[in-house]
C-alpha positions in Angstrom: 13.7 -2.4 -7.1 14.3 -5.9 -8.5 17.4 -6.2 -6.3 15.2 -5.6 -3.2 12.7 -8.1 -4.5 15.4 -10.7 -4.9 16.5 -10.2 -1.3 12.9 -10.5 -0.1 12.4 -13.6 -2.1 15.5 -15.2 -0.7 14.5 -14.2 2.9 11.0 -15.6 2.4 12.4 -18.9 1.1 14.6 -19.1 4.2 17.8 -18.7 2.3 20.8 -16.5 3.2 20.8 -13.1 1.5 24.3 -13.0 0.2 25.8 -11.7 -3.1 25.9 -15.0 -4.9 22.3 -15.8 -4.0 21.0 -12.4 -5.0 22.9 -12.6 -8.3 21.4 -16.1 -9.1 17.9 -14.8 -8.4 18.4 -11.8 -10.6 19.9 -13.8 -13.5 17.1 -16.4 -13.2 14.6 -13.5 -13.6 16.4 -12.3 -16.7 17.9 -9.2 -15.0 21.5 -8.3 -15.8 23.1 -8.2 -12.4 25.2 -5.2 -11.4 27.9 -6.4 -8.9 28.2 -3.1 -7.2 24.5 -2.8 -6.6 24.4 -6.3 -5.2 27.3 -5.5 -2.8 25.6 -2.3 -1.7 22.3 -4.1 -1.1 23.9 -7.0 0.9 25.9 -4.5 2.9 22.8 -2.4 3.7 20.9 -5.4 4.8 23.6 -6.7 7.1 22.3 -6.7 10.7 18.8 -5.8 9.6 15.8 -7.8 10.9 14.0 -8.1 7.6 10.7 -9.3 9.2 10.6 -6.3 11.5 11.4 -4.0 8.6 8.6 -5.4 6.5 6.2 -5.2 9.4 7.1 -1.6 10.0 6.8 -0.7 6.3 3.4 -2.4 6.2 2.1 -0.4 9.2 3.3 3.0 8.0 1.0 3.3 4.9 -2.0 2.1 6.8 -1.3 4.6 9.6 -0.8 7.4 7.0 -4.0 6.5 5.1 -6.2 6.4 8.2 -6.4 10.1 8.8 -7.0 10.8 5.2 -9.9 8.4 5.2 -11.3 9.9 8.3 -11.2 13.3 6.8 -13.1 12.1 3.7 -15.7 10.2 5.5 -17.7 13.2 6.9 -17.8 14.8 3.4 -19.6 11.7 2.1 -22.1 11.7 4.9 -22.8 15.4 4.4 -23.3 14.8 0.7 -25.8 12.1 1.4 -27.7 14.3 3.9 -28.0 17.0 1.3 -29.2 14.6 -1.3 -31.7 13.2 1.2 -33.0 16.8 2.0 -33.6 17.5 -1.7 -35.4 14.2 -2.1 -37.7 15.0 0.9 -38.5 18.5 -0.4 -39.3 17.1 -3.8 -41.5 14.5 -2.3 -43.4 17.1 -0.2 -43.9 19.3 -3.2 -45.2 16.3 -5.2 -47.7 15.3 -2.4 -48.9 18.9 -2.0 -49.8 19.0 -5.7 -52.0 15.8 -5.2 -54.2 17.5 -2.6 -54.2 20.9 -3.7 
């Protein structure tokens, strides 16, 4: 993961993502750089618009989480209604004992 982070850091800084730069970032972070992994990363990123890839990756988790949140929301509302019903019944029973 640190290899990808190094590439993202270079991209964010406006630097070219190449083997030498990635290696320097990794070594500065105290990571022992593996030349083959660096080459594979740089080759995989060749021709990729990193900004678009980041935007697409950021949207995917939000889109996936939205249906799950929508499914959970009604359960919470139903639970609140049930609690409210119990409270009204208890209140009515309490008032009845005052007058009767």
